N, C-alpha and C positions, 0 to 999 in steps of 0.2 A: 724614523723621526717624523717624516711628513704624515704617515698614517696615524701615529699616536697623537700628534698635535691636532690633526683633523678630528680624531675621535674625541678628544677633550673638548674641542669647540662644539661638537655635535651633542655630547652628553649633557653639557650644561647650558645648551641653547644660547651660546654666547653672541651669535650673530644672526640677525634676520637676513633674508635674501636681499642682496644689494646694499647692505649696511656699509656706511663710510667709516673707516678706521684710521685713527692717528696712532702711530706707534711711539711710545715713550722710549727714547734712546739716550742712555748716559754716555755711551762709547765703550762700555764694558762688553764682555763676551755674550752675556745672556740677552741683553737688549738688541745687540747687533744680530745675533742668531735669530731672534724673534722676527725682526724686520725681514730678513731674507726668507725665512720659512713662510711667512704670510704672503709674501710676493710669489713664492713658488706654488703656494696653494691657490693662487688666483683670487685671494681676498682683495676687496676694493680698498687698498691702502691709499689714502689721499694726502698724508702728511707725516712729518716727523716732529716730535716735541722734545725739547731739551731744557733743563733747568741748570743754570750755572750758580752754585752756592758760594763761589769765590773763597773756597776753603783751602785750596792748594796752590795759590799763586798762579804761576805760568802753566802748571799742569791743568788747572781748571780751564784756562783760556785755550789750551791745546785740545782739551776734550770738546769744547764748543766748536772750534774750527773743524775738528775731525768729523763731528756729527753733521755740521753744516755741509761739509764736502760730500758726505754720503747722500744727503737729501738732494743736493745739486746734481750729483751723478745719476740718481734715480729719477730726477725731474719731479721731485715731490716738494710740496710747500714746507718750509722750515719755520716752526713755531718755537720761539725761545723766550725765556725770561731770566732776569738776574734776581736771585733771592738770597742775599747774604743772611747767614744765621747769626742771630744776636746771642744774648746771654741765655743760660738755661741748658736743657738737654739738647745737644746738637742734633742727635739722631731724630728725636721727636720733632724738633722745629723744622728740620729739613724735610722730613716726611710730610708734615702738615702743609708746608709751602708747595711741595710737588702736587699733592692731592688737590689743593685749591686751584692751582694752575690748570691741571687736567680737567677738573670739573668745569672750569670756566670755558675751556675749549668746546665742551659738549653743550653747555648752556647757551653759548653764542651761536650755536648751529653749525659749527665748523666740522663736527663729526658726530656720529651716533655712538661710537665707542672709542675709548682710549685703551690700547693694549699695553700691558706691563710684562716685563720679562722674568717674573719670579719662577724659580724652578722647584723641583721636589726637595732639593737640599735646603732652599730657603724655607720651605714649608716645615721641614723637620726641625730646623733651628728655631723657628717661631713657636712651634708646639712645645719644644723643650723649655724655651725661655718662659713661656706662659705657665707651664706646669710648675716651674720653680717659683714663679710669682704667686702661685695659689689660684690659678684661674679655674672657673667652672667649666661645664661642658661647652658652653658657647665660646669660651676662650680657646678651648682645645680644638675647635674647628679650624683654628689657624688662619691662614691667608685665604680669603674667600675667592672662589673661581670667578664669580660675577658679583658686583656690588649694585645696589639700587641706583647709584649715581651714574653707572655706565662704564666702570672699569672692568676689564677682562684680563685673565691671566692664562693664556693658552699653553704655557710651558710647565704647568704644575705636574704633569706626568713624566717630565724629562729631568735627568740629573745634570748637574753642572759638568761632570766629566763628558757626558754625551754631547753637550753643547760645544765644548772645545774640540772634540773629535770631529763634529760636523763642520766647524769653521776651518779647521786645519785641512780637512779633506777637500775643501773647495778653495783653499788659499785665500780665505777672507780675513783681513786684518781686524784687530780690535785694540782698545786701549786698556792698560792696567791701572787700577786705582790703588796707589800705595797706602791710602788710609784704611783699606780693607785688612791691613796687617797690624794696625795699631791696637794694642791690648787695652787701651783706655776705653774702648767701646765694648759694651757687654756682648753684643752679637759676635764680635770678632773673637772674644775669649771662648764663647760657646763653639764657634766654628773651628777654631784652631787648637783649642786645648781640651774642652770638656767632651765634645762629641767624639773626637778620635780616641780619647781615653776610655769612654764608655763602650765604643765599638771593640776596642782591644780586649777589655776586661769582661764585658757582659754580653754584647750582641753585635756581631759583625754586620748584621743587616738592620742596624738601628734606624738608619735614615728611612728605609722602606717601612719599618714598623711604625715610626712616628707619623709618616705620611698616611698610612692606613688608618691610624687613630684619628687623624684630622678628617679623613673622609667619612669615617663612621660618625664622628661628632657632627659634621656638617649635615649629613642626611638626617640624623636624629633632630637636629635643630630645625631643619626645614619642616619636618612633620610637626614638631611641637609648635612652631610659629603659627601654622595654619590652625591647629587645634586650640591654642590659647586665644587667638584672635576670634575664633568662633565663640568660645566661652565668654570672652570679654563683651562681645555684642549682646549676649544674653544677660550678663550680670551687672555690667557697669551702668551707672546713672551718671551722665556727664553734665557738666556746666563749665562756664568759662574758667580755665585754669585749675580744674579740679575733677576728680573722679570719686564716686561713692560706690562702695561694694557692700552687699549684704553679708554681715559677719557670720551668721549661722550657715549660710550656703558655703562660704569660704572654708569654715571649719570642717565641713563634711567632705571636702575634697581630699584626695590623697595629698600628702605633704608635698610631693614633687610638683603636682599640678598647682597647688596653692602658691608655692614659691614663684613659679613661672608667671602666674596670674598677677601677683604683686609687681614683679619686674615689668610686665606688660603695662600695668597701670602707671607705674613711675615713668616709663618711656612716653606714654601717651600724654601725661601731664607736663613733664619736664622737657621732653624732646630727646633725651639720651639717658644713658645709665652711668655717666661719668662719676667716678669715685664711689659708686654704690657697691657696698660689700655684702658678703654673706650675712654678717651680723645685723646689718640694717634690715634685711628682709625678715630675719627671725624676730626682731623687735616688733615689727608691724604685726606679724602673725600672733604674737603673744600679748598684744594689748588687752588689758582686762575689760570684761563686760561692763564693769562699773564706770568705765571711762578712763581714758589715758591719752597720752600724747608722746610722740617720739620725733626727734629731729633727724632727717636724712640730709645728705648733701643737696642743697638747693630745693628742699621740699619738706613738708610736714605731713605726718600721719596722725590722725585723731580718731579715737573710738568714742562713740556715744550711743548707748543702748544697742540697737541691732545693726549699726552701720559703722563702717570704717571709711574715712575720707582722706584722700591724698590731695594735697593742694600746694601751690606755690606760695611762698610767704607774702604777706600783705593782705589786708581785708578789703574786698570790693565793697563799694557803697551801694546800699539798696536803692532801687529805682522807685518810682511813684511820684506823687504830687497831687495837685488839684485836678479834679475831674468834673466836667460839666454833666448835668442831668437833663436829658439822656446823653450818654457818651461812653467812652472806654478809655482805659489807661493800662499801661504795661505794669504787670505785677512786680513787686520789689525784687523777686528772684529772676525776672526777665524771661521766665519760661512760659508765661501765659498772659492773656489779656483779661482784665476784669471789666465786664460789660454791665452798664447800668441802663435799664430800659423801663420806661413807664408803661405799665400794662393796664389796659382797660379790662373790665370784668368779662367782656364778651370775647376777648382774644384767647386763642389757644396757646399751647406750649410752643416754645421755640425749639425745634428739633435739633438745631446745630449746637446749642449751648450745653455745657456740662456743669456739674456741681452747682445747681441752682439754689438760691434762697430768695425769700420774699420779705420785703419790709413794707409796713403800712404807715401812711402819713395823712394828716389832715391837710398839710401843705408841704410839698416836696421841696427841699432846699435846692437852689439853683446850682450850687457848687458844694462838693464834698471833697474830702482829702483821703487819698489812698497812701498808706505808708506801711513800713515794717514794724515788727514788735519792738517795744522799748521796755526795759526793766521797770517794773512797777505797774504795768498795764493791767487793768482789771475791768470786768463788766459782768452783767448778769445775763447769760445766754438763755434762750428759750428752754423751758424745762427745769430751770433752777429758780430757787426762791431768793437767793442772795448773790451779791457780787462774788466772783471768783477771780483769783489771780490767773492770768494767762500762763504764767510759769507753771502753776500747778496742773492746769489742763494739758500743757505740753508734756509734763512728766507722766501723767496718767496715760497719755496716748503714745508715749515713748518717741516723741519728736526729737531728733538729734539736735544738739546744741547749736551747730552751725546753720541750721535751717531757720532758727527762730527769728534772727534779725531780718530775714527776708519773707516772713510770714505775712500775707496780705491782710491788712486791717483797714476797714472803712470807718472814717470818723466824721463827725460834724462838730467842729470846735474841739473841746476836750472829751467829748462823749463818743465812745465806741458804739457803732451801729451794727457792725458785722465783722466776723473773723472767719477765715477759711476753716472748714471742717467743724467749727464750733457753732456756726450759724448766726442768726440775727440776735440782737439784744431783745430781752423779754418784752420790754415796753413797746417794741415795734413789731412783735410777732403777731401771727393771725389770731391767737387766742386773746390778745390784748387789743384787738381791732377797735371795738367800741364805736363802730360807725365811721371809722376813718375812710376817706373817699379815694385816696390814691394808693396804688400798689406799685412798688419799685422792685423789679426783679434784678437780683445780683447773680451773674453767671460768670463762669470762668472757662475760657477757651484756650487750649494749648497753642503756643506759637509754633508755626511750621519753620523748621530749620532748613 
């Protein structure tokens, strides 16, 4: 037991040298065994954590007293909280309350890790439960050995029977939770009805088989996570609350990689994959080139020309406003600065500026306005004989619909002087100079994040 637990800790790099560990102890056999094992392995256990859900009356109070007594006997700090479960799914509510309590202990600096007593049997039950619910490969990874928040599970290589044998061999007492027998809980029906029947009729070693499946899925997911993160850095164009993906590049990827990339983008925008299903991912991948939109849980996916955009609902407002000459102003999309500089004919080029254009004036206005595109905007760019609607220019250049309201446009009153990529208005261009004395350079410099 000691060797296998030590091997699990080592394999998953659960603990850095000298790491402080608080053990979550319910009073049941698994968590009590975990506490004793870590102490025997000379792990730096600094405390015991207990959550009282008040679900079983005096039995719940007895569990709390029992765990407090263990902490006192071992001279460990006792961290406890009362978290009654309200309406809804009792198992999920209780699990969420425990996680938040454990995360809080780490965030407060009381521990580097919180150890939980999940065993190989718990892993098998979780994988089977998720399989029945239609989980993908990530779900089949089951209970994670280590979480990003700092939870560790050193007993995943040990069975529940081995735990009880260990405790009996050392005369260590534990508490029994009668609610673990109640058939109203789905996990209990899997544990006491479905798994025993499947073992009897199909595979006597089903617990081990399901645990191996979880391990395979976990290692696959670890590799995919690194690969998809690398691909995301190459392909994603980010902005506040949104991610843009080049649709043609996405279509050229193998379907498995494209699906994972969309899931990665959703997580990056939304923060999680809650309620996102297989069909949602497929709808995003099948958005038509002519343009389309699909609603996902808490997020929208839009296709326009060569881009797919994932965004949280709600439209951010374009930046901009009045800008002095000379001066600078944040572009409406917030990703660059629009710089206005009066240039003498003897001055050279500004090496640090990009996307430059020049406007010629007899008298430069003291103030101009930088804003985003508005429906109906039109002007005559250099090289054109007549006014053109900016909407037509956007379509010819295949500018996605969501970028247009944030497209930098420089105005004087109602007159458009300059627009990104389309350049100066013809009457202010060099060929229309006609002896105008002042030259205004418009340049765009990316904002460093």
